[in-house]
All heavy atoms as a GROMACS GRO file, in nm:
protein
  579
    1MET      N    1  -1.632  -1.130  -1.487
    1MET     CA    2  -1.611  -0.990  -1.451
    1MET      C    3  -1.483  -0.944  -1.520
    1MET      O    4  -1.378  -1.004  -1.506
    1MET     CB    5  -1.600  -0.977  -1.299
    1MET     CG    6  -1.574  -0.836  -1.254
    1MET     SD    7  -1.552  -0.812  -1.075
    1MET     CE    8  -1.702  -0.874  -1.008
    2GLY      N    9  -1.493  -0.833  -1.590
    2GLY     CA   10  -1.377  -0.777  -1.659
    2GLY      C   11  -1.291  -0.694  -1.566
    2GLY      O   12  -1.327  -0.671  -1.450
    3PRO      N   13  -1.178  -0.648  -1.619
    3PRO     CA   14  -1.086  -0.571  -1.534
    3PRO      C   15  -1.147  -0.441  -1.483
    3PRO      O   16  -1.121  -0.401  -1.370
    3PRO     CB   17  -0.966  -0.544  -1.625
    3PRO     CG   18  -0.996  -0.602  -1.757
    3PRO     CD   19  -1.127  -0.671  -1.752
    4GLU      N   20  -1.228  -0.374  -1.565
    4GLU     CA   21  -1.288  -0.248  -1.520
    4GLU      C   22  -1.389  -0.272  -1.408
    4GLU      O   23  -1.394  -0.196  -1.312
    4GLU     CB   24  -1.356  -0.176  -1.636
    4GLU     CG   25  -1.395  -0.035  -1.598
    4GLU     CD   26  -1.423   0.053  -1.718
    4GLU    OE1   27  -1.367   0.030  -1.825
    4GLU    OE2   28  -1.505   0.146  -1.700
    5GLU      N   29  -1.468  -0.377  -1.420
    5GLU     CA   30  -1.564  -0.409  -1.314
    5GLU      C   31  -1.492  -0.447  -1.185
    5GLU      O   32  -1.538  -0.415  -1.076
    5GLU     CB   33  -1.659  -0.522  -1.355
    5GLU     CG   34  -1.760  -0.483  -1.459
    5GLU     CD   35  -1.718  -0.523  -1.599
    5GLU    OE1   36  -1.617  -0.596  -1.612
    5GLU    OE2   37  -1.783  -0.481  -1.695
    6ALA      N   38  -1.379  -0.515  -1.198
    6ALA     CA   39  -1.301  -0.553  -1.080
    6ALA      C   40  -1.249  -0.427  -1.008
    6ALA      O   41  -1.251  -0.420  -0.885
    6ALA     CB   42  -1.186  -0.644  -1.119
    7VAL      N   43  -1.205  -0.330  -1.087
    7VAL     CA   44  -1.157  -0.204  -1.028
    7VAL      C   45  -1.272  -0.131  -0.961
    7VAL      O   46  -1.258  -0.081  -0.849
    7VAL     CB   47  -1.090  -0.115  -1.135
    7VAL    CG1   48  -1.062   0.024  -1.082
    7VAL    CG2   49  -0.961  -0.180  -1.184
    8ASP      N   50  -1.386  -0.125  -1.029
    8ASP     CA   51  -1.504  -0.059  -0.970
    8ASP      C   52  -1.544  -0.126  -0.839
    8ASP      O   53  -1.577  -0.058  -0.741
    8ASP     CB   54  -1.622  -0.062  -1.068
    8ASP     CG   55  -1.603   0.031  -1.186
    8ASP    OD1   56  -1.517   0.120  -1.180
    8ASP    OD2   57  -1.676   0.013  -1.286
    9THR      N   58  -1.540  -0.258  -0.835
    9THR     CA   59  -1.575  -0.332  -0.714
    9THR      C   60  -1.475  -0.302  -0.603
    9THR      O   61  -1.514  -0.280  -0.487
    9THR     CB   62  -1.580  -0.484  -0.743
    9THR    OG1   63  -1.680  -0.506  -0.841
    9THR    CG2   64  -1.611  -0.563  -0.618
   10ALA      N   65  -1.347  -0.298  -0.637
   10ALA     CA   66  -1.244  -0.269  -0.537
   10ALA      C   67  -1.261  -0.129  -0.480
   10ALA      O   68  -1.249  -0.108  -0.358
   10ALA     CB   69  -1.105  -0.285  -0.598
   11ILE      N   70  -1.292  -0.032  -0.565
   11ILE     CA   71  -1.314   0.106  -0.520
   11ILE      C   72  -1.436   0.111  -0.429
   11ILE      O   73  -1.433   0.174  -0.322
   11ILE     CB   74  -1.330   0.202  -0.639
   11ILE    CG1   75  -1.196   0.216  -0.712
   11ILE    CG2   76  -1.382   0.338  -0.593
   11ILE    CD1   77  -1.205   0.290  -0.844
   12ASP      N   78  -1.544   0.045  -0.471
   12ASP     CA   79  -1.666   0.044  -0.390
   12ASP      C   80  -1.641  -0.016  -0.252
   12ASP      O   81  -1.683   0.040  -0.151
   12ASP     CB   82  -1.776  -0.034  -0.464
   12ASP     CG   83  -1.908  -0.023  -0.393
   12ASP    OD1   84  -1.967   0.088  -0.391
   12ASP    OD2   85  -1.954  -0.125  -0.337
   13GLU      N   86  -1.572  -0.128  -0.249
   13GLU     CA   87  -1.544  -0.193  -0.121
   13GLU      C   88  -1.454  -0.108  -0.032
   13GLU      O   89  -1.475  -0.098   0.089
   13GLU     CB   90  -1.481  -0.330  -0.145
   13GLU     CG   91  -1.579  -0.430  -0.201
   13GLU     CD   92  -1.515  -0.562  -0.242
   13GLU    OE1   93  -1.392  -0.579  -0.224
   13GLU    OE2   94  -1.589  -0.649  -0.292
   14ALA      N   95  -1.354  -0.044  -0.092
   14ALA     CA   96  -1.264   0.043  -0.014
   14ALA      C   97  -1.340   0.163   0.041
   14ALA      O   98  -1.320   0.202   0.156
   14ALA     CB   99  -1.147   0.089  -0.100
   15CYS      N  100  -1.428   0.222  -0.040
   15CYS     CA  101  -1.507   0.336   0.007
   15CYS      C  102  -1.599   0.296   0.122
   15CYS      O  103  -1.617   0.373   0.216
   15CYS     CB  104  -1.587   0.396  -0.108
   15CYS     SG  105  -1.488   0.492  -0.223
   16ARG      N  106  -1.654   0.176   0.115
   16ARG     CA  107  -1.738   0.127   0.225
   16ARG      C  108  -1.654   0.110   0.352
   16ARG      O  109  -1.693   0.153   0.460
   16ARG     CB  110  -1.802  -0.006   0.190
   16ARG     CG  111  -1.918   0.003   0.098
   16ARG     CD  112  -1.969  -0.139   0.066
   16ARG     NE  113  -2.068  -0.138  -0.038
   16ARG     CZ  114  -2.199  -0.136  -0.016
   16ARG    NH1  115  -2.245  -0.136   0.105
   16ARG    NH2  116  -2.283  -0.135  -0.117
   17ALA      N  117  -1.538   0.047   0.337
   17ALA     CA  118  -1.452   0.020   0.453
   17ALA      C  119  -1.401   0.149   0.516
   17ALA      O  120  -1.387   0.159   0.638
   17ALA     CB  121  -1.335  -0.068   0.412
   18LEU      N  122  -1.374   0.250   0.432
   18LEU     CA  123  -1.319   0.377   0.482
   18LEU      C  124  -1.427   0.480   0.513
   18LEU      O  125  -1.394   0.593   0.550
   18LEU     CB  126  -1.220   0.434   0.379
   18LEU     CG  127  -1.096   0.349   0.355
   18LEU    CD1  128  -1.019   0.401   0.234
   18LEU    CD2  129  -1.009   0.346   0.479
   19HIS      N  130  -1.553   0.442   0.494
   19HIS     CA  131  -1.666   0.532   0.521
   19HIS      C  132  -1.654   0.661   0.438
   19HIS      O  133  -1.650   0.771   0.492
   19HIS     CB  134  -1.678   0.563   0.670
   19HIS     CG  135  -1.689   0.441   0.754
   19HIS    ND1  136  -1.807   0.370   0.765
   19HIS    CD2  137  -1.599   0.374   0.828
   19HIS    CE1  138  -1.788   0.266   0.844
   19HIS    NE2  139  -1.661   0.265   0.883
   20LEU      N  140  -1.651   0.643   0.306
   20LEU     CA  141  -1.643   0.755   0.212
   20LEU      C  142  -1.766   0.751   0.120
   20LEU      O  143  -1.757   0.720   0.001
   20LEU     CB  144  -1.514   0.745   0.128
   20LEU     CG  145  -1.384   0.748   0.206
   20LEU    CD1  146  -1.266   0.715   0.116
   20LEU    CD2  147  -1.365   0.884   0.272
   21PRO      N  148  -1.883   0.786   0.174
   21PRO     CA  149  -2.006   0.770   0.095
   21PRO      C  150  -2.015   0.862  -0.027
   21PRO      O  151  -2.070   0.823  -0.130
   21PRO     CB  152  -2.118   0.802   0.196
   21PRO     CG  153  -2.053   0.890   0.297
   21PRO     CD  154  -1.910   0.839   0.307
   22THR      N  155  -1.961   0.982  -0.016
   22THR     CA  156  -1.969   1.075  -0.130
   22THR      C  157  -1.885   1.024  -0.245
   22THR      O  158  -1.931   1.024  -0.360
   22THR     CB  159  -1.924   1.215  -0.087
   22THR    OG1  160  -2.005   1.258   0.022
   22THR    CG2  161  -1.937   1.314  -0.202
   23ILE      N  162  -1.764   0.983  -0.217
   23ILE     CA  163  -1.678   0.930  -0.323
   23ILE      C  164  -1.744   0.806  -0.383
   23ILE      O  165  -1.749   0.791  -0.506
   23ILE     CB  166  -1.537   0.899  -0.271
   23ILE    CG1  167  -1.466   1.031  -0.235
   23ILE    CG2  168  -1.457   0.819  -0.373
   23ILE    CD1  169  -1.330   1.014  -0.172
   24ARG      N  170  -1.796   0.721  -0.299
   24ARG     CA  171  -1.860   0.598  -0.346
   24ARG      C  172  -1.976   0.630  -0.440
   24ARG      O  173  -1.993   0.567  -0.544
   24ARG     CB  174  -1.910   0.518  -0.226
   24ARG     CG  175  -1.970   0.387  -0.263
   24ARG     CD  176  -1.998   0.304  -0.136
   24ARG     NE  177  -2.073   0.188  -0.175
   24ARG     CZ  178  -2.203   0.175  -0.159
   24ARG    NH1  179  -2.273   0.270  -0.102
   24ARG    NH2  180  -2.263   0.067  -0.199
   25ARG      N  181  -2.054   0.729  -0.406
   25ARG     CA  182  -2.172   0.765  -0.485
   25ARG      C  183  -2.136   0.840  -0.613
   25ARG      O  184  -2.200   0.825  -0.715
   25ARG     CB  185  -2.268   0.847  -0.399
   25ARG     CG  186  -2.403   0.872  -0.463
   25ARG     CD  187  -2.498   0.951  -0.374
   25ARG     NE  188  -2.451   1.088  -0.356
   25ARG     CZ  189  -2.393   1.136  -0.246
   25ARG    NH1  190  -2.374   1.059  -0.142
   25ARG    NH2  191  -2.353   1.261  -0.238
   26ARG      N  192  -2.030   0.922  -0.609
   26ARG     CA  193  -2.002   1.011  -0.721
   26ARG      C  194  -1.882   0.972  -0.806
   26ARG      O  195  -1.847   1.044  -0.900
   26ARG     CB  196  -1.980   1.153  -0.666
   26ARG     CG  197  -2.106   1.209  -0.601
   26ARG     CD  198  -2.092   1.353  -0.563
   26ARG     NE  199  -2.058   1.433  -0.679
   26ARG     CZ  200  -2.006   1.556  -0.670
   26ARG    NH1  201  -1.982   1.610  -0.555
   26ARG    NH2  202  -1.977   1.623  -0.779
   27ILE      N  203  -1.819   0.859  -0.778
   27ILE     CA  204  -1.695   0.822  -0.846
   27ILE      C  205  -1.711   0.815  -0.998
   27ILE      O  206  -1.625   0.866  -1.071
   27ILE     CB  207  -1.635   0.691  -0.790
   27ILE    CG1  208  -1.496   0.663  -0.848
   27ILE    CG2  209  -1.726   0.572  -0.816
   27ILE    CD1  210  -1.389   0.748  -0.793
   28GLN      N  211  -1.820   0.757  -1.047
   28GLN     CA  212  -1.837   0.744  -1.192
   28GLN      C  213  -1.850   0.880  -1.258
   28GLN      O  214  -1.785   0.907  -1.360
   28GLN     CB  215  -1.959   0.656  -1.223
   28GLN     CG  216  -1.950   0.514  -1.172
   28GLN     CD  217  -1.834   0.438  -1.230
   28GLN    OE1  218  -1.795   0.458  -1.345
   28GLN    NE2  219  -1.776   0.350  -1.151
   29GLU      N  220  -1.932   0.965  -1.201
   29GLU     CA  221  -1.952   1.100  -1.254
   29GLU      C  222  -1.822   1.179  -1.253
   29GLU      O  223  -1.785   1.244  -1.352
   29GLU     CB  224  -2.059   1.171  -1.168
   29GLU     CG  225  -2.062   1.320  -1.177
   29GLU     CD  226  -2.130   1.383  -1.055
   29GLU    OE1  227  -2.202   1.313  -0.981
   29GLU    OE2  228  -2.109   1.503  -1.035
   30MET      N  229  -1.751   1.174  -1.142
   30MET     CA  230  -1.629   1.253  -1.129
   30MET      C  231  -1.517   1.197  -1.216
   30MET      O  232  -1.434   1.273  -1.268
   30MET     CB  233  -1.588   1.262  -0.983
   30MET     CG  234  -1.691   1.343  -0.902
   30MET     SD  235  -1.645   1.366  -0.732
   30MET     CE  236  -1.536   1.507  -0.750
   31THR      N  237  -1.514   1.066  -1.236
   31THR     CA  238  -1.415   1.006  -1.325
   31THR      C  239  -1.439   1.052  -1.468
   31THR      O  240  -1.345   1.089  -1.539
   31THR     CB  241  -1.422   0.852  -1.317
   31THR    OG1  242  -1.398   0.812  -1.184
   31THR    CG2  243  -1.320   0.787  -1.408
   32ALA      N  244  -1.565   1.051  -1.510
   32ALA     CA  245  -1.598   1.096  -1.646
   32ALA      C  246  -1.559   1.243  -1.666
   32ALA      O  247  -1.502   1.280  -1.770
   32ALA     CB  248  -1.747   1.075  -1.674
   33ASP      N  249  -1.588   1.327  -1.566
   33ASP     CA  250  -1.550   1.468  -1.574
   33ASP      C  251  -1.399   1.485  -1.585
   33ASP      O  252  -1.349   1.564  -1.664
   33ASP     CB  253  -1.601   1.546  -1.452
   33ASP     CG  254  -1.751   1.566  -1.453
   33ASP    OD1  255  -1.815   1.546  -1.558
   33ASP    OD2  256  -1.805   1.601  -1.346
   34ALA      N  257  -1.326   1.410  -1.505
   34ALA     CA  258  -1.180   1.419  -1.505
   34ALA      C  259  -1.123   1.375  -1.640
   34ALA      O  260  -1.028   1.437  -1.690
   34ALA     CB  261  -1.122   1.334  -1.393
   35MET      N  262  -1.182   1.273  -1.698
   35MET     CA  263  -1.134   1.228  -1.830
   35MET      C  264  -1.162   1.332  -1.937
   35MET      O  265  -1.076   1.357  -2.022
   35MET     CB  266  -1.197   1.093  -1.865
   35MET     CG  267  -1.144   0.981  -1.777
   35MET     SD  268  -1.221   0.822  -1.810
   35MET     CE  269  -1.146   0.783  -1.967
   36ARG      N  270  -1.279   1.395  -1.933
   36ARG     CA  271  -1.312   1.500  -2.030
   36ARG      C  272  -1.217   1.618  -2.018
   36ARG      O  273  -1.177   1.677  -2.117
   36ARG     CB  274  -1.456   1.547  -2.010
   36ARG     CG  275  -1.559   1.469  -2.086
   36ARG     CD  276  -1.693   1.540  -2.089
   36ARG     NE  277  -1.747   1.566  -1.957
   36ARG     CZ  278  -1.812   1.480  -1.882
   36ARG    NH1  279  -1.834   1.358  -1.927
   36ARG    NH2  280  -1.857   1.512  -1.764
   37GLN      N  281  -1.185   1.652  -1.894
   37GLN     CA  282  -1.098   1.768  -1.869
   37GLN      C  283  -0.950   1.733  -1.873
   37GLN      O  284  -0.866   1.820  -1.857
   37GLN     CB  285  -1.133   1.829  -1.733
   37GLN     CG  286  -1.273   1.884  -1.726
   37GLN     CD  287  -1.310   1.927  -1.586
   37GLN    OE1  288  -1.228   1.929  -1.495
   37GLN    NE2  289  -1.436   1.964  -1.568
   38ARG      N  290  -0.921   1.605  -1.890
   38ARG     CA  291  -0.783   1.556  -1.891
   38ARG      C  292  -0.708   1.598  -1.765
   38ARG      O  293  -0.595   1.647  -1.769
   38ARG     CB  294  -0.711   1.601  -2.016
   38ARG     CG  295  -0.774   1.545  -2.141
   38ARG     CD  296  -0.706   1.588  -2.264
   38ARG     NE  297  -0.781   1.535  -2.377
   38ARG     CZ  298  -0.728   1.510  -2.493
   38ARG    NH1  299  -0.601   1.530  -2.513
   38ARG    NH2  300  -0.802   1.462  -2.590
   39SER      N  301  -0.773   1.580  -1.653
   39SER     CA  302  -0.715   1.616  -1.523
   39SER      C  303  -0.601   1.521  -1.489
   39SER      O  304  -0.602   1.404  -1.527
   39SER     CB  305  -0.820   1.605  -1.412
   39SER     OG  306  -0.925   1.696  -1.434
   40SER      N  307  -0.506   1.573  -1.413
   40SER     CA  308  -0.399   1.487  -1.363
   40SER      C  309  -0.456   1.400  -1.252
   40SER      O  310  -0.564   1.427  -1.198
   40SER     CB  311  -0.284   1.571  -1.310
   40SER     OG  312  -0.322   1.636  -1.190
   41TYR      N  313  -0.382   1.297  -1.214
   41TYR     CA  314  -0.427   1.212  -1.104
   41TYR      C  315  -0.441   1.291  -0.976
   41TYR      O  316  -0.536   1.272  -0.900
   41TYR     CB  317  -0.329   1.095  -1.081
   41TYR     CG  318  -0.330   0.994  -1.192
   41TYR    CD1  319  -0.217   0.973  -1.270
   41TYR    CD2  320  -0.443   0.918  -1.220
   41TYR    CE1  321  -0.217   0.879  -1.372
   41TYR    CE2  322  -0.445   0.825  -1.321
   41TYR     CZ  323  -0.331   0.805  -1.397
   41TYR     OH  324  -0.332   0.714  -1.497
   42LYS      N  325  -0.347   1.382  -0.953
   42LYS     CA  326  -0.352   1.463  -0.831
   42LYS      C  327  -0.474   1.554  -0.831
   42LYS      O  328  -0.541   1.568  -0.728
   42LYS     CB  329  -0.225   1.546  -0.816
   42LYS     CG  330  -0.108   1.469  -0.765
   42LYS     CD  331   0.011   1.562  -0.755
   42LYS     CE  332   0.092   1.530  -0.633
   42LYS     NZ  333   0.207   1.620  -0.620
   43ASP      N  334  -0.505   1.616  -0.945
   43ASP     CA  335  -0.624   1.701  -0.953
   43ASP      C  336  -0.751   1.619  -0.929
   43ASP      O  337  -0.841   1.662  -0.858
   43ASP     CB  338  -0.633   1.770  -1.089
   43ASP     CG  339  -0.533   1.882  -1.106
   43ASP    OD1  340  -0.485   1.937  -1.004
   43ASP    OD2  341  -0.501   1.915  -1.222
   44PHE      N  342  -0.757   1.502  -0.990
   44PHE     CA  343  -0.871   1.414  -0.973
   44PHE      C  344  -0.889   1.375  -0.826
   44PHE      O  345  -0.998   1.386  -0.770
   44PHE     CB  346  -0.855   1.290  -1.060
   44PHE     CG  347  -0.960   1.185  -1.040
   44PHE    CD1  348  -1.093   1.211  -1.067
   44PHE    CD2  349  -0.925   1.060  -0.995
   44PHE    CE1  350  -1.190   1.114  -1.049
   44PHE    CE2  351  -1.020   0.962  -0.977
   44PHE     CZ  352  -1.153   0.988  -1.004
   45LEU      N  353  -0.781   1.335  -0.762
   45LEU     CA  354  -0.786   1.297  -0.621
   45LEU      C  355  -0.827   1.416  -0.535
   45LEU      O  356  -0.910   1.403  -0.444
   45LEU     CB  357  -0.650   1.243  -0.576
   45LEU     CG  358  -0.640   1.201  -0.430
   45LEU    CD1  359  -0.743   1.093  -0.396
   45LEU    CD2  360  -0.499   1.153  -0.400
   46ALA      N  361  -0.772   1.533  -0.564
   46ALA     CA  362  -0.807   1.653  -0.488
   46ALA      C  363  -0.957   1.682  -0.499
   46ALA      O  364  -1.022   1.714  -0.399
   46ALA     CB  365  -0.726   1.772  -0.536
   47HIS      N  366  -1.014   1.670  -0.620
   47HIS     CA  367  -1.158   1.695  -0.637
   47HIS      C  368  -1.242   1.593  -0.563
   47HIS      O  369  -1.344   1.628  -0.503
   47HIS     CB  370  -1.193   1.698  -0.786
   47HIS     CG  371  -1.148   1.822  -0.855
   47HIS    ND1  372  -1.047   1.823  -0.946
   47HIS    CD2  373  -1.189   1.950  -0.843
   47HIS    CE1  374  -1.027   1.946  -0.988
   47HIS    NE2  375  -1.112   2.026  -0.927
   48LEU      N  376  -1.201   1.467  -0.567
   48LEU     CA  377  -1.273   1.364  -0.493
   48LEU      C  378  -1.275   1.396  -0.344
   48LEU      O  379  -1.380   1.391  -0.278
   48LEU     CB  380  -1.208   1.227  -0.512
   48LEU     CG  381  -1.235   1.152  -0.639
   48LEU    CD1  382  -1.151   1.025  -0.644
   48LEU    CD2  383  -1.382   1.117  -0.653
   49LEU      N  384  -1.159   1.427  -0.289
   49LEU     CA  385  -1.148   1.454  -0.146
   49LEU      C  386  -1.220   1.582  -0.107
   49LEU      O  387  -1.282   1.588   0.000
   49LEU     CB  388  -1.002   1.457  -0.104
   49LEU     CG  389  -0.928   1.323  -0.119
   49LEU    CD1  390  -0.780   1.340  -0.091
   49LEU    CD2  391  -0.989   1.216  -0.032
   50GLU      N  392  -1.214   1.684  -0.192
   50GLU     CA  393  -1.287   1.809  -0.164
   50GLU      C  394  -1.437   1.783  -0.158
   50GLU      O  395  -1.507   1.837  -0.071
   50GLU     CB  396  -1.256   1.913  -0.271
   50GLU     CG  397  -1.118   1.973  -0.261
   50GLU     CD  398  -1.080   2.057  -0.382
   50GLU    OE1  399  -1.162   2.074  -0.476
   50GLU    OE2  400  -0.965   2.105  -0.384
   51ALA      N  401  -1.488   1.701  -0.250
   51ALA     CA  402  -1.631   1.669  -0.251
   51ALA      C  403  -1.670   1.595  -0.123
   51ALA      O  404  -1.773   1.625  -0.062
   51ALA     CB  405  -1.666   1.586  -0.374
   52GLU      N  406  -1.587   1.501  -0.081
   52GLU     CA  407  -1.614   1.426   0.042
   52GLU      C  408  -1.615   1.519   0.163
   52GLU      O  409  -1.706   1.515   0.246
   52GLU     CB  410  -1.512   1.315   0.061
   52GLU     CG  411  -1.540   1.224   0.178
   52GLU     CD  412  -1.662   1.135   0.156
   52GLU    OE1  413  -1.679   1.078   0.046
   52GLU    OE2  414  -1.741   1.121   0.252
   53CYS      N  415  -1.516   1.606   0.171
   53CYS     CA  416  -1.507   1.700   0.285
   53CYS      C  417  -1.625   1.796   0.287
   53CYS      O  418  -1.682   1.822   0.394
   53CYS     CB  419  -1.375   1.777   0.279
   53CYS     SG  420  -1.230   1.678   0.318
   54ALA      N  421  -1.662   1.848   0.171
   54ALA     CA  422  -1.774   1.942   0.164
   54ALA      C  423  -1.904   1.877   0.208
   54ALA      O  424  -1.982   1.936   0.284
   54ALA     CB  425  -1.788   1.997   0.022
   55GLU      N  426  -1.929   1.756   0.163
   55GLU     CA  427  -2.054   1.689   0.202
   55GLU      C  428  -2.053   1.652   0.350
   55GLU      O  429  -2.156   1.662   0.417
   55GLU     CB  430  -2.077   1.565   0.117
   55GLU     CG  431  -2.217   1.513   0.138
   55GLU     CD  432  -2.267   1.426   0.026
   55GLU    OE1  433  -2.250   1.464  -0.092
   55GLU    OE2  434  -2.321   1.320   0.058
   56ARG      N  435  -1.938   1.614   0.403
   56ARG     CA  436  -1.931   1.584   0.546
   56ARG      C  437  -1.959   1.709   0.629
   56ARG      O  438  -2.029   1.702   0.730
   56ARG     CB  439  -1.793   1.529   0.583
   56ARG     CG  440  -1.774   1.387   0.543
   56ARG     CD  441  -1.638   1.337   0.584
   56ARG     NE  442  -1.620   1.201   0.538
   56ARG     CZ  443  -1.552   1.110   0.601
   56ARG    NH1  444  -1.490   1.138   0.714
   56ARG    NH2  445  -1.541   0.988   0.553
   57GLU      N  446  -1.906   1.822   0.586
   57GLU     CA  447  -1.930   1.946   0.657
   57GLU      C  448  -2.078   1.983   0.653
   57GLU      O  449  -2.136   2.024   0.754
   57GLU     CB  450  -1.846   2.060   0.597
   57GLU     CG  451  -1.864   2.193   0.663
   57GLU     CD  452  -1.818   2.198   0.809
   57GLU    OE1  453  -1.741   2.109   0.852
   57GLU    OE2  454  -1.860   2.290   0.880
   58GLU      N  455  -2.142   1.963   0.539
   58GLU     CA  456  -2.285   1.991   0.526
   58GLU      C  457  -2.367   1.900   0.617
   58GLU      O  458  -2.458   1.944   0.686
   58GLU     CB  459  -2.329   1.976   0.381
   58GLU     CG  460  -2.474   2.013   0.358
   58GLU     CD  461  -2.506   2.158   0.394
   58GLU    OE1  462  -2.419   2.246   0.379
   58GLU    OE2  463  -2.620   2.184   0.438
   59ARG      N  464  -2.334   1.771   0.619
   59ARG     CA  465  -2.405   1.677   0.708
   59ARG      C  466  -2.382   1.714   0.855
   59ARG      O  467  -2.474   1.703   0.937
   59ARG     CB  468  -2.360   1.534   0.682
   59ARG     CG  469  -2.416   1.474   0.555
   59ARG     CD  470  -2.395   1.324   0.546
   59ARG     NE  471  -2.260   1.280   0.572
   59ARG     CZ  472  -2.167   1.254   0.481
   59ARG    NH1  473  -2.195   1.271   0.353
   59ARG    NH2  474  -2.047   1.211   0.515
   60ARG      N  475  -2.262   1.758   0.888
   60ARG     CA  476  -2.230   1.798   1.026
   60ARG      C  477  -2.317   1.917   1.067
   60ARG      O  478  -2.376   1.918   1.176
   60ARG     CB  479  -2.083   1.834   1.039
   60ARG     CG  480  -2.040   1.866   1.182
   60ARG     CD  481  -1.892   1.907   1.187
   60ARG     NE  482  -1.873   2.044   1.145
   60ARG     CZ  483  -1.897   2.151   1.221
   60ARG    NH1  484  -1.943   2.138   1.343
   60ARG    NH2  485  -1.877   2.273   1.175
   61LYS      N  486  -2.329   2.015   0.979
   61LYS     CA  487  -2.412   2.133   1.009
   61LYS      C  488  -2.557   2.092   1.028
   61LYS      O  489  -2.623   2.138   1.122
   61LYS     CB  490  -2.401   2.235   0.896
   61LYS     CG  491  -2.270   2.307   0.891
   61LYS     CD  492  -2.267   2.401   0.772
   61LYS     CE  493  -2.131   2.466   0.755
   61LYS     NZ  494  -2.127   2.551   0.635
   62GLN      N  495  -2.608   2.007   0.941
   62GLN     CA  496  -2.746   1.961   0.953
   62GLN      C  497  -2.768   1.885   1.084
   62GLN      O  498  -2.870   1.904   1.150
   62GLN     CB  499  -2.782   1.872   0.835
   62GLN     CG  500  -2.794   1.946   0.704
   62GLN     CD  501  -2.812   1.854   0.586
   62GLN    OE1  502  -2.812   1.732   0.598
   62GLN    NE2  503  -2.826   1.912   0.467
   63ARG      N  504  -2.672   1.803   1.121
   63ARG     CA  505  -2.682   1.727   1.246
   63ARG      C  506  -2.681   1.821   1.367
   63ARG      O  507  -2.759   1.804   1.461
   63ARG     CB  508  -2.568   1.625   1.257
   63ARG     CG  509  -2.578   1.534   1.378
   63ARG     CD  510  -2.464   1.436   1.387
   63ARG     NE  511  -2.335   1.502   1.408
   63ARG     CZ  512  -2.237   1.515   1.318
   63ARG    NH1  513  -2.251   1.465   1.197
   63ARG    NH2  514  -2.125   1.577   1.347
   64LEU      N  515  -2.594   1.923   1.365
   64LEU     CA  516  -2.589   2.017   1.477
   64LEU      C  517  -2.720   2.094   1.492
   64LEU      O  518  -2.767   2.114   1.604
   64LEU     CB  519  -2.470   2.112   1.459
   64LEU     CG  520  -2.332   2.051   1.478
   64LEU    CD1  521  -2.224   2.151   1.437
   64LEU    CD2  522  -2.311   2.005   1.621
   65VAL      N  523  -2.777   2.136   1.382
   65VAL     CA  524  -2.904   2.209   1.387
   65VAL      C  525  -3.014   2.116   1.439
   65VAL      O  526  -3.093   2.155   1.526
   65VAL     CB  527  -2.940   2.266   1.247
   65VAL    CG1  528  -3.084   2.316   1.245
   65VAL    CG2  529  -2.845   2.378   1.210
   66ARG      N  530  -3.017   1.993   1.389
   66ARG     CA  531  -3.117   1.896   1.434
   66ARG      C  532  -3.101   1.868   1.583
   66ARG      O  533  -3.199   1.866   1.659
   66ARG     CB  534  -3.105   1.767   1.353
   66ARG     CG  535  -3.212   1.665   1.382
   66ARG     CD  536  -3.192   1.536   1.305
   66ARG     NE  537  -3.068   1.470   1.341
   66ARG     CZ  538  -2.966   1.448   1.258
   66ARG    NH1  539  -2.973   1.488   1.132
   66ARG    NH2  540  -2.857   1.388   1.300
   67ASP      N  541  -2.977   1.849   1.628
   67ASP     CA  542  -2.951   1.817   1.768
   67ASP      C  543  -2.977   1.935   1.862
   67ASP      O  544  -2.998   1.916   1.982
   67ASP     CB  545  -2.808   1.768   1.788
   67ASP     CG  546  -2.784   1.632   1.725
   67ASP    OD1  547  -2.883   1.566   1.684
   67ASP    OD2  548  -2.666   1.592   1.714
   68ALA      N  549  -2.976   2.057   1.807
   68ALA     CA  550  -2.999   2.175   1.890
   68ALA      C  551  -3.145   2.184   1.936
   68ALA      O  552  -3.177   2.254   2.031
   68ALA     CB  553  -2.960   2.301   1.815
   69ASN      N  554  -3.235   2.115   1.865
   69ASN     CA  555  -3.378   2.115   1.899
   69ASN      C  556  -3.436   2.255   1.913
   69ASN      O  557  -3.503   2.287   2.012
   69ASN     CB  558  -3.403   2.036   2.029
   69ASN     CG  559  -3.379   1.889   2.011
   69ASN    OD1  560  -3.416   1.833   1.908
   69ASN    ND2  561  -3.317   1.826   2.109
   70PHE      N  562  -3.408   2.338   1.815
   70PHE     CA  563  -3.464   2.473   1.818
   70PHE      C  564  -3.615   2.466   1.813
   70PHE      O  565  -3.672   2.377   1.749
   70PHE     CB  566  -3.414   2.555   1.698
   70PHE     CG  567  -3.268   2.588   1.703
   70PHE    CD1  568  -3.183   2.553   1.600
   70PHE    CD2  569  -3.215   2.657   1.812
   70PHE    CE1  570  -3.050   2.583   1.605
   70PHE    CE2  571  -3.081   2.689   1.817
   70PHE     CZ  572  -2.997   2.652   1.714
   71PRO      N  573  -3.683   2.560   1.880
   71PRO     CA  574  -3.830   2.557   1.881
   71PRO      C  575  -3.889   2.590   1.745
   71PRO      O  576  -3.836   2.644   1.660
   71PRO     CB  577  -3.869   2.664   1.983
   71PRO     CG  578  -3.748   2.742   2.013
   71PRO     CD  579  -3.630   2.665   1.962
   0.00000   0.00000   0.00000
């Protein structure tokens, strides 16, 4: 296993432990975008966290509607 695979594995394990499914699923795509745009580390981190928060909010809304048992 090379250094890049080791980093990918560490990120995957940390995302599992911290329950960050969106970051875990989208990290490769978002990393590539950040490299193309030459984003700073802070910008990259902000985008990762915004994506996680947005998806959690969407799942929360879906769960509330499902739990409401509307006719």
